[in-house]
A tleap script that builds the chain and sets N, CA, C and O, in Angstrom:
source leaprc.protein.ff14SB
mol = sequence {
  NMET GLU GLU LYS LEU LEU ASP LEU LEU LYS
  GLU ILE ASP GLU ASP ILE LEU GLU TYR GLU
  GLY GLU ASN LEU PHE GLU ALA GLY LEU LEU
  ASP SER PHE LEU VAL ILE ASP LEU VAL SER
  GLU ILE GLU GLU ALA PHE ASP ILE GLU ILE
  ASP ALA LYS TYR VAL LEU GLU GLU ASN PHE
  ARG THR LYS GLU ASN ILE MET LYS LEU VAL
  LYS GLU LEU MET CLYS
}
set mol.1.N position { -10.268 -16.548 -15.454 }
set mol.1.CA position { -10.154 -16.492 -14.013 }
set mol.1.C position { -8.687 -16.453 -13.589 }
set mol.1.O position { -8.302 -15.643 -12.746 }
set mol.2.N position { -7.871 -17.331 -14.175 }
set mol.2.CA position { -6.466 -17.385 -13.797 }
set mol.2.C position { -5.744 -16.084 -14.131 }
set mol.2.O position { -4.937 -15.591 -13.343 }
set mol.3.N position { -6.039 -15.538 -15.296 }
set mol.3.CA position { -5.384 -14.298 -15.700 }
set mol.3.C position { -5.750 -13.145 -14.759 }
set mol.3.O position { -4.901 -12.327 -14.406 }
set mol.4.N position { -7.005 -13.093 -14.365 }
set mol.4.CA position { -7.470 -12.055 -13.444 }
set mol.4.C position { -6.752 -12.181 -12.099 }
set mol.4.O position { -6.343 -11.182 -11.506 }
set mol.5.N position { -6.606 -13.412 -11.629 }
set mol.5.CA position { -5.922 -13.646 -10.356 }
set mol.5.C position { -4.438 -13.299 -10.473 }
set mol.5.O position { -3.862 -12.722 -9.551 }
set mol.6.N position { -3.827 -13.642 -11.582 }
set mol.6.CA position { -2.418 -13.294 -11.783 }
set mol.6.C position { -2.230 -11.780 -11.801 }
set mol.6.O position { -1.219 -11.275 -11.315 }
set mol.7.N position { -3.195 -11.058 -12.357 }
set mol.7.CA position { -3.133 -9.595 -12.346 }
set mol.7.C position { -3.182 -9.058 -10.915 }
set mol.7.O position { -2.470 -8.112 -10.576 }
set mol.8.N position { -4.026 -9.666 -10.080 }
set mol.8.CA position { -4.107 -9.243 -8.676 }
set mol.8.C position { -2.788 -9.507 -7.960 }
set mol.8.O position { -2.315 -8.671 -7.190 }
set mol.9.N position { -2.200 -10.668 -8.215 }
set mol.9.CA position { -0.914 -10.994 -7.591 }
set mol.9.C position { 0.178 -10.044 -8.067 }
set mol.9.O position { 1.054 -9.656 -7.293 }
set mol.10.N position { 0.121 -9.675 -9.331 }
set mol.10.CA position { 1.104 -8.744 -9.897 }
set mol.10.C position { 1.008 -7.387 -9.210 }
set mol.10.O position { 2.024 -6.729 -8.986 }
set mol.11.N position { -0.221 -6.963 -8.873 }
set mol.11.CA position { -0.406 -5.695 -8.174 }
set mol.11.C position { 0.245 -5.722 -6.792 }
set mol.11.O position { 0.775 -4.710 -6.333 }
set mol.12.N position { 0.204 -6.883 -6.129 }
set mol.12.CA position { 0.822 -7.017 -4.806 }
set mol.12.C position { 2.346 -6.941 -4.958 }
set mol.12.O position { 3.008 -6.159 -4.276 }
set mol.13.N position { 2.888 -7.759 -5.859 }
set mol.13.CA position { 4.332 -7.773 -6.149 }
set mol.13.C position { 4.538 -8.586 -7.415 }
set mol.13.O position { 4.272 -9.788 -7.431 }
set mol.14.N position { 5.001 -7.955 -8.455 }
set mol.14.CA position { 5.124 -8.668 -9.729 }
set mol.14.C position { 6.132 -9.816 -9.669 }
set mol.14.O position { 6.106 -10.702 -10.524 }
set mol.15.N position { 7.016 -9.814 -8.676 }
set mol.15.CA position { 7.957 -10.926 -8.507 }
set mol.15.C position { 7.245 -12.230 -8.133 }
set mol.15.O position { 7.800 -13.312 -8.322 }
set mol.16.N position { 6.031 -12.133 -7.608 }
set mol.16.CA position { 5.250 -13.330 -7.273 }
set mol.16.C position { 5.031 -14.177 -8.521 }
set mol.16.O position { 5.067 -15.405 -8.454 }
set mol.17.N position { 4.806 -13.526 -9.657 }
set mol.17.CA position { 4.538 -14.253 -10.893 }
set mol.17.C position { 5.744 -15.059 -11.359 }
set mol.17.O position { 5.584 -16.103 -11.991 }
set mol.18.N position { 6.931 -14.590 -11.056 }
set mol.18.CA position { 8.162 -15.260 -11.482 }
set mol.18.C position { 8.651 -16.285 -10.458 }
set mol.18.O position { 9.478 -17.138 -10.779 }
set mol.19.N position { 8.146 -16.203 -9.240 }
set mol.19.CA position { 8.646 -17.047 -8.151 }
set mol.19.C position { 8.303 -18.516 -8.394 }
set mol.19.O position { 7.146 -18.860 -8.633 }
set mol.20.N position { 9.311 -19.369 -8.330 }
set mol.20.CA position { 9.129 -20.804 -8.563 }
set mol.20.C position { 9.361 -21.631 -7.304 }
set mol.20.O position { 9.300 -22.859 -7.350 }
set mol.21.N position { 9.625 -20.975 -6.190 }
set mol.21.CA position { 9.901 -21.677 -4.938 }
set mol.21.C position { 8.637 -22.205 -4.284 }
set mol.21.O position { 7.566 -22.239 -4.890 }
set mol.22.N position { 8.789 -22.613 -3.039 }
set mol.22.CA position { 7.689 -23.263 -2.328 }
set mol.22.C position { 7.071 -22.422 -1.219 }
set mol.22.O position { 6.122 -22.866 -0.573 }
set mol.23.N position { 7.594 -21.202 -0.979 }
set mol.23.CA position { 7.024 -20.416 0.102 }
set mol.23.C position { 7.230 -18.916 -0.150 }
set mol.23.O position { 8.323 -18.380 0.034 }
set mol.24.N position { 6.158 -18.265 -0.572 }
set mol.24.CA position { 6.195 -16.829 -0.835 }
set mol.24.C position { 6.529 -16.023 0.416 }
set mol.24.O position { 7.102 -14.937 0.325 }
set mol.25.N position { 6.170 -16.556 1.582 }
set mol.25.CA position { 6.442 -15.859 2.846 }
set mol.25.C position { 7.938 -15.859 3.148 }
set mol.25.O position { 8.515 -14.821 3.472 }
set mol.26.N position { 8.559 -17.029 3.039 }
set mol.26.CA position { 9.999 -17.127 3.295 }
set mol.26.C position { 10.803 -16.327 2.280 }
set mol.26.O position { 11.891 -15.842 2.590 }
set mol.27.N position { 10.271 -16.186 1.068 }
set mol.27.CA position { 10.950 -15.411 0.023 }
set mol.27.C position { 10.765 -13.905 0.236 }
set mol.27.O position { 11.387 -13.101 -0.458 }
set mol.28.N position { 9.919 -13.524 1.184 }
set mol.28.CA position { 9.688 -12.113 1.461 }
set mol.28.C position { 8.738 -11.433 0.490 }
set mol.28.O position { 8.674 -10.205 0.435 }
set mol.29.N position { 7.997 -12.234 -0.282 }
set mol.29.CA position { 7.072 -11.663 -1.261 }
set mol.29.C position { 5.662 -11.477 -0.705 }
set mol.29.O position { 4.885 -10.687 -1.241 }
set mol.30.N position { 5.333 -12.185 0.344 }
set mol.30.CA position { 4.032 -12.039 1.016 }
set mol.30.C position { 4.257 -11.973 2.517 }
set mol.30.O position { 5.196 -12.564 3.050 }
set mol.31.N position { 3.382 -11.246 3.182 }
set mol.31.CA position { 3.328 -11.262 4.644 }
set mol.31.C position { 1.857 -11.187 5.045 }
set mol.31.O position { 0.979 -11.095 4.187 }
set mol.32.N position { 1.596 -11.225 6.323 }
set mol.32.CA position { 0.202 -11.293 6.777 }
set mol.32.C position { -0.612 -10.082 6.322 }
set mol.32.O position { -1.794 -10.223 6.010 }
set mol.33.N position { -0.011 -8.914 6.279 }
set mol.33.CA position { -0.730 -7.717 5.844 }
set mol.33.C position { -1.085 -7.791 4.360 }
set mol.33.O position { -2.190 -7.430 3.957 }
set mol.34.N position { -0.140 -8.261 3.561 }
set mol.34.CA position { -0.394 -8.398 2.126 }
set mol.34.C position { -1.452 -9.462 1.852 }
set mol.34.O position { -2.240 -9.324 0.915 }
set mol.35.N position { -1.477 -10.516 2.657 }
set mol.35.CA position { -2.498 -11.557 2.482 }
set mol.35.C position { -3.884 -10.967 2.728 }
set mol.35.O position { -4.822 -11.266 1.989 }
set mol.36.N position { -4.019 -10.141 3.746 }
set mol.36.CA position { -5.311 -9.510 4.034 }
set mol.36.C position { -5.735 -8.645 2.849 }
set mol.36.O position { -6.897 -8.678 2.442 }
set mol.37.N position { -4.809 -7.877 2.297 }
set mol.37.CA position { -5.111 -7.065 1.107 }
set mol.37.C position { -5.508 -7.952 -0.068 }
set mol.37.O position { -6.469 -7.661 -0.779 }
set mol.38.N position { -4.763 -9.030 -0.265 }
set mol.38.CA position { -5.028 -9.943 -1.366 }
set mol.38.C position { -6.396 -10.606 -1.219 }
set mol.38.O position { -7.140 -10.719 -2.194 }
set mol.39.N position { -6.726 -11.040 -0.019 }
set mol.39.CA position { -8.031 -11.657 0.229 }
set mol.39.C position { -9.146 -10.683 -0.128 }
set mol.39.O position { -10.122 -11.058 -0.777 }
set mol.40.N position { -9.000 -9.450 0.293 }
set mol.40.CA position { -10.002 -8.427 -0.014 }
set mol.40.C position { -10.137 -8.222 -1.519 }
set mol.40.O position { -11.251 -8.129 -2.034 }
set mol.41.N position { -9.014 -8.151 -2.224 }
set mol.41.CA position { -9.028 -7.978 -3.678 }
set mol.41.C position { -9.670 -9.177 -4.381 }
set mol.41.O position { -10.442 -9.011 -5.325 }
set mol.42.N position { -9.347 -10.375 -3.918 }
set mol.42.CA position { -9.920 -11.590 -4.516 }
set mol.42.C position { -11.429 -11.630 -4.298 }
set mol.42.O position { -12.187 -11.940 -5.216 }
set mol.43.N position { -11.857 -11.316 -3.082 }
set mol.43.CA position { -13.293 -11.326 -2.777 }
set mol.43.C position { -14.040 -10.365 -3.696 }
set mol.43.O position { -15.103 -10.696 -4.222 }
set mol.44.N position { -13.483 -9.187 -3.883 }
set mol.44.CA position { -14.136 -8.186 -4.727 }
set mol.44.C position { -14.112 -8.589 -6.202 }
set mol.44.O position { -15.117 -8.465 -6.901 }
set mol.45.N position { -12.981 -9.063 -6.661 }
set mol.45.CA position { -12.825 -9.390 -8.084 }
set mol.45.C position { -13.672 -10.581 -8.519 }
set mol.45.O position { -14.171 -10.616 -9.643 }
set mol.46.N position { -13.833 -11.555 -7.626 }
set mol.46.CA position { -14.536 -12.785 -7.996 }
set mol.46.C position { -15.900 -12.937 -7.319 }
set mol.46.O position { -16.568 -13.961 -7.466 }
set mol.47.N position { -16.301 -11.903 -6.577 }
set mol.47.CA position { -17.588 -11.907 -5.887 }
set mol.47.C position { -17.759 -13.172 -5.037 }
set mol.47.O position { -18.782 -13.854 -5.101 }
set mol.48.N position { -16.731 -13.460 -4.245 }
set mol.48.CA position { -16.778 -14.595 -3.324 }
set mol.48.C position { -16.401 -14.108 -1.935 }
set mol.48.O position { -15.858 -13.015 -1.773 }
set mol.49.N position { -16.692 -14.927 -0.936 }
set mol.49.CA position { -16.283 -14.621 0.419 }
set mol.49.C position { -15.285 -15.675 0.867 }
set mol.49.O position { -15.545 -16.874 0.771 }
set mol.50.N position { -14.150 -15.220 1.352 }
set mol.50.CA position { -13.138 -16.136 1.850 }
set mol.50.C position { -13.214 -16.124 3.371 }
set mol.50.O position { -12.783 -15.172 4.021 }
set mol.51.N position { -13.763 -17.182 3.919 }
set mol.51.CA position { -13.901 -17.320 5.361 }
set mol.51.C position { -12.521 -17.354 6.010 }
set mol.51.O position { -11.553 -17.824 5.412 }
set mol.52.N position { -12.445 -16.858 7.226 }
set mol.52.CA position { -11.172 -16.808 7.944 }
set mol.52.C position { -10.501 -18.174 8.053 }
set mol.52.O position { -9.276 -18.258 8.137 }
set mol.53.N position { -11.295 -19.245 8.053 }
set mol.53.CA position { -10.708 -20.584 8.179 }
set mol.53.C position { -9.847 -20.954 6.974 }
set mol.53.O position { -9.050 -21.888 7.055 }
set mol.54.N position { -9.994 -20.240 5.860 }
set mol.54.CA position { -9.195 -20.495 4.662 }
set mol.54.C position { -7.953 -19.613 4.581 }
set mol.54.O position { -7.076 -19.832 3.745 }
set mol.55.N position { -7.888 -18.616 5.456 }
set mol.55.CA position { -6.761 -17.688 5.430 }
set mol.55.C position { -5.631 -18.284 6.274 }
set mol.55.O position { -5.327 -17.833 7.378 }
set mol.56.N position { -5.035 -19.312 5.695 }
set mol.56.CA position { -3.933 -20.033 6.322 }
set mol.56.C position { -2.703 -19.896 5.446 }
set mol.56.O position { -2.814 -19.758 4.228 }
set mol.57.N position { -1.545 -19.933 6.056 }
set mol.57.CA position { -0.311 -19.796 5.281 }
set mol.57.C position { -0.234 -20.831 4.165 }
set mol.57.O position { 0.204 -20.515 3.059 }
set mol.58.N position { -0.649 -22.050 4.440 }
set mol.58.CA position { -0.544 -23.110 3.426 }
set mol.58.C position { -1.332 -22.783 2.154 }
set mol.58.O position { -0.947 -23.216 1.068 }
set mol.59.N position { -2.418 -22.032 2.270 }
set mol.59.CA position { -3.224 -21.672 1.100 }
set mol.59.C position { -2.620 -20.523 0.295 }
set mol.59.O position { -3.065 -20.242 -0.818 }
set mol.60.N position { -1.612 -19.863 0.854 }
set mol.60.CA position { -1.022 -18.697 0.198 }
set mol.60.C position { 0.484 -18.833 -0.008 }
set mol.60.O position { 1.150 -17.847 -0.325 }
set mol.61.N position { 1.033 -20.031 0.165 }
set mol.61.CA position { 2.481 -20.235 0.014 }
set mol.61.C position { 2.965 -20.085 -1.420 }
set mol.61.O position { 4.083 -19.627 -1.658 }
set mol.62.N position { 2.124 -20.470 -2.376 }
set mol.62.CA position { 2.506 -20.372 -3.789 }
set mol.62.C position { 1.325 -19.818 -4.581 }
set mol.62.O position { 0.183 -19.852 -4.125 }
set mol.63.N position { 1.622 -19.310 -5.774 }
set mol.63.CA position { 0.528 -18.810 -6.608 }
set mol.63.C position { -0.402 -19.949 -7.003 }
set mol.63.O position { -1.599 -19.740 -7.199 }
set mol.64.N position { 0.150 -21.154 -7.120 }
set mol.64.CA position { -0.678 -22.319 -7.452 }
set mol.64.C position { -1.650 -22.642 -6.317 }
set mol.64.O position { -2.806 -22.981 -6.567 }
set mol.65.N position { -1.187 -22.539 -5.082 }
set mol.65.CA position { -2.075 -22.778 -3.932 }
set mol.65.C position { -3.193 -21.734 -3.881 }
set mol.65.O position { -4.338 -22.050 -3.560 }
set mol.66.N position { -2.846 -20.502 -4.200 }
set mol.66.CA position { -3.840 -19.429 -4.195 }
set mol.66.C position { -4.890 -19.704 -5.272 }
set mol.66.O position { -6.087 -19.548 -5.028 }
set mol.67.N position { -4.447 -20.111 -6.454 }
set mol.67.CA position { -5.381 -20.427 -7.538 }
set mol.67.C position { -6.289 -21.588 -7.156 }
set mol.67.O position { -7.492 -21.557 -7.411 }
set mol.68.N position { -5.712 -22.593 -6.554 }
set mol.68.CA position { -6.500 -23.762 -6.129 }
set mol.68.C position { -7.579 -23.333 -5.130 }
set mol.68.O position { -8.725 -23.769 -5.233 }
set mol.69.N position { -7.224 -22.496 -4.182 }
set mol.69.CA position { -8.188 -22.016 -3.194 }
set mol.69.C position { -9.318 -21.249 -3.863 }
set mol.69.O position { -10.490 -21.489 -3.572 }
set mol.70.N position { -8.979 -20.336 -4.748 }
set mol.70.CA position { -10.016 -19.521 -5.416 }
set mol.70.C position { -10.930 -20.410 -6.255 }
set mol.70.O position { -12.148 -20.233 -6.239 }
set mol.71.N position { -10.360 -21.356 -6.981 }
set mol.71.CA position { -11.187 -22.275 -7.779 }
set mol.71.C position { -12.151 -23.064 -6.909 }
set mol.71.O position { -13.316 -23.241 -7.264 }
set mol.72.N position { -11.661 -23.539 -5.761 }
set mol.72.CA position { -12.522 -24.292 -4.839 }
set mol.72.C position { -13.677 -23.429 -4.323 }
set mol.72.O position { -14.818 -23.883 -4.242 }
set mol.73.N position { -13.365 -22.193 -3.983 }
set mol.73.CA position { -14.382 -21.307 -3.411 }
set mol.73.C position { -15.377 -20.807 -4.452 }
set mol.73.O position { -16.463 -20.345 -4.101 }
set mol.74.N position { -15.016 -20.894 -5.720 }
set mol.74.CA position { -15.924 -20.451 -6.774 }
set mol.74.C position { -16.917 -21.531 -7.190 }
set mol.74.O position { -17.850 -21.258 -7.944 }
set mol.75.N position { -16.724 -22.742 -6.708 }
set mol.75.CA position { -17.623 -23.843 -7.080 }
set mol.75.C position { -19.001 -23.632 -6.510 }
set mol.75.O position { -19.889 -24.458 -6.720 }
savepdb mol mol.pdb
quit
């Protein structure tokens, strides 16, 4: 699961995988349009639905936060 998600993030911007900071948005690696694309890719890849209430900046600030969200939604 993690490897598949990392592949999706790499498709958005491979620098996301190397980023060690605390905010992908402030680093210029993610923006609202890319998050919408990413949500769509995650939903398709993992056969889950990400409700709009989960599409918050805090859930997408780091790759770890994104992984945590996907794991929670897959339960």
